[in-house]
DRENDO-1510 file (C-alpha; in Angstrom, 1 decimal, always signed):
<recs>
REC; n; res; u; v; w
REC; 1; PRO; +29.2; -62.8; -114.1 .
REC; 2; THR; +25.6; -62.0; -115.2 .
REC; 3; SER; +25.9; -62.0; -119.0 .
REC; 4; PHE; +22.9; -63.7; -120.6 .
REC; 5; LEU; +21.0; -64.0; -117.2 .
REC; 6; ASP; +17.6; -62.6; -116.7 .
REC; 7; PRO; +17.2; -59.8; -114.1 .
REC; 8; LEU; +16.2; -62.2; -111.3 .
REC; 9; GLY; +19.1; -64.6; -112.0 .
REC; 10; ALA; +21.5; -61.6; -112.1 .
REC; 11; LYS; +20.2; -60.3; -108.8 .
REC; 12; LYS; +20.6; -63.7; -107.2 .
REC; 13; ILE; +24.2; -63.9; -108.3 .
REC; 14; PHE; +24.9; -60.4; -106.9 .
REC; 15; GLU; +23.3; -61.4; -103.6 .
REC; 16; VAL; +25.5; -64.5; -103.3 .
REC; 17; ILE; +28.6; -62.4; -104.1 .
REC; 18; TYR; +27.6; -59.7; -101.6 .
REC; 19; GLU; +27.0; -62.3; -98.9 .
REC; 20; LEU; +30.4; -63.8; -99.5 .
REC; 21; ASN; +31.9; -60.4; -99.1 .
REC; 22; ARG; +30.0; -59.5; -96.0 .
REC; 23; THR; +30.3; -62.8; -94.1 .
REC; 24; LEU; +33.8; -63.8; -95.1 .
REC; 25; GLY; +35.3; -60.3; -95.5 .
REC; 26; ILE; +36.8; -61.2; -98.8 .
REC; 27; THR; +37.4; -58.5; -101.5 .
REC; 28; VAL; +35.5; -59.0; -104.7 .
REC; 29; LEU; +36.6; -57.5; -107.9 .
REC; 30; LEU; +33.9; -57.7; -110.5 .
REC; 31; VAL; +33.6; -56.5; -114.1 .
REC; 32; GLU; +30.0; -55.7; -114.9 .
REC; 33; HIS; +27.9; -53.6; -117.2 .
REC; 34; ARG; +24.6; -53.7; -115.2 .
REC; 35; LEU; +25.2; -50.6; -113.1 .
REC; 36; ASP; +21.6; -50.5; -111.9 .
REC; 37; LEU; +22.3; -53.7; -110.0 .
REC; 38; THR; +26.0; -53.1; -109.3 .
REC; 39; ALA; +25.4; -49.8; -107.6 .
REC; 40; ARG; +23.3; -51.5; -104.9 .
REC; 41; TYR; +26.1; -53.8; -103.8 .
REC; 42; ALA; +29.4; -52.1; -104.6 .
REC; 43; ASN; +31.2; -49.9; -102.1 .
REC; 44; HIS; +33.6; -48.7; -104.8 .
REC; 45; ILE; +33.4; -48.4; -108.6 .
REC; 46; ILE; +36.0; -47.8; -111.2 .
REC; 47; ILE; +34.8; -46.7; -114.7 .
REC; 48; LEU; +37.1; -47.4; -117.6 .
REC; 49; ASP; +36.9; -45.7; -121.0 .
REC; 50; ASP; +39.2; -47.2; -123.7 .
REC; 51; GLY; +41.0; -49.1; -121.0 .
REC; 52; LYS; +41.8; -46.0; -119.0 .
REC; 53; VAL; +40.4; -45.2; -115.6 .
REC; 54; VAL; +38.2; -42.1; -115.9 .
REC; 55; LEU; +36.2; -42.3; -112.7 .
REC; 56; ASP; +37.1; -43.9; -109.4 .
REC; 57; GLY; +35.2; -43.7; -106.2 .
REC; 58; GLU; +32.0; -44.3; -104.2 .
REC; 59; PRO; +29.1; -45.5; -106.4 .
REC; 60; ARG; +26.6; -42.7; -105.4 .
REC; 61; LYS; +29.1; -40.0; -106.2 .
REC; 62; ILE; +30.4; -41.6; -109.4 .
REC; 63; LEU; +27.0; -42.5; -110.8 .
REC; 64; SER; +25.5; -39.1; -110.1 .
REC; 65; SER; +28.3; -37.2; -111.7 .
REC; 66; GLU; +27.9; -35.2; -114.9 .
REC; 67; GLU; +31.2; -36.8; -116.2 .
REC; 68; ALA; +29.7; -40.3; -116.0 .
REC; 69; ARG; +26.7; -39.2; -118.0 .
REC; 70; LEU; +28.9; -37.4; -120.6 .
REC; 71; ILE; +31.1; -40.5; -121.2 .
REC; 72; GLY; +28.0; -42.7; -121.7 .
REC; 73; VAL; +27.9; -44.6; -118.4 .
REC; 74; GLY; +24.6; -46.4; -117.9 .
REC; 75; ILE; +23.3; -44.3; -115.0 .
REC; 76; PRO; +20.8; -46.2; -112.8 .
REC; 77; LYS; +17.2; -45.4; -113.7 .
REC; 78; ALA; +16.4; -44.2; -110.2 .
REC; 79; THR; +19.3; -41.7; -110.4 .
REC; 80; ARG; +18.1; -40.4; -113.8 .
REC; 81; LEU; +14.6; -40.0; -112.5 .
REC; 82; TYR; +15.8; -38.1; -109.4 .
REC; 83; HIS; +17.8; -35.6; -111.5 .
REC; 84; ALA; +14.9; -35.1; -113.9 .
REC; 85; LEU; +12.5; -34.4; -111.0 .
REC; 86; GLN; +15.1; -32.1; -109.4 .
REC; 87; LYS; +15.5; -30.2; -112.7 .
REC; 88; ASP; +11.7; -29.7; -112.8 .
REC; 89; GLY; +11.8; -28.2; -109.3 .
REC; 90; VAL; +10.7; -31.3; -107.3 .
REC; 91; LYS; +12.5; -31.3; -103.9 .
REC; 92; LEU; +13.5; -34.9; -102.9 .
REC; 93; GLY; +16.3; -34.4; -100.4 .
REC; 94; ASN; +20.0; -34.6; -100.8 .
REC; 95; THR; +20.5; -38.4; -101.0 .
REC; 96; ILE; +20.7; -39.4; -104.6 .
REC; 97; PRO; +19.0; -42.8; -105.1 .
REC; 98; LEU; +20.7; -45.7; -106.8 .
REC; 99; SER; +17.8; -48.1; -106.7 .
REC; 100; SER; +14.1; -48.1; -107.2 .
REC; 101; ASP; +13.7; -48.9; -103.4 .
REC; 102; GLU; +15.6; -45.8; -102.5 .
REC; 103; MET; +13.6; -43.7; -105.0 .
REC; 104; VAL; +10.3; -44.9; -103.7 .
REC; 105; ALA; +11.4; -44.0; -100.1 .
REC; 106; LEU; +12.4; -40.5; -101.3 .
REC; 107; LEU; +9.0; -40.1; -103.1 .
REC; 108; ARG; +7.1; -41.3; -100.0 .
REC; 109; GLU; +9.0; -38.8; -97.8 .
REC; 110; ALA; +8.4; -36.0; -100.3 .
REC; 111; LEU; +4.6; -36.7; -100.4 .
REC; 112; LYS; +4.1; -36.8; -96.7 .
REC; 113; PRO; +1.7; -34.0; -95.6 .
</recs>
């Protein structure tokens, strides 16, 4: 639903859809390529490759998997940064971030004296 929208417009659409889900308890099925944004709001993600389900589950687990990276899934920037820092020996805790807000919180916690 966010094709051709700028990032702010896309975020507003997601917020409205999320609010409908939360307040009315309706199930929302969404096809979207913006995984940075989708990961913040989804409680379940299914990844298709050539029309076949290749990954199915909780966003944090799916988007931090090696398999997702190998098949070319657009991993959220915060998740990629987390893995790069971990690889370089930076300890940031066990919660893999899906958003910049989550990444900032992890960095703040890691930098506390």
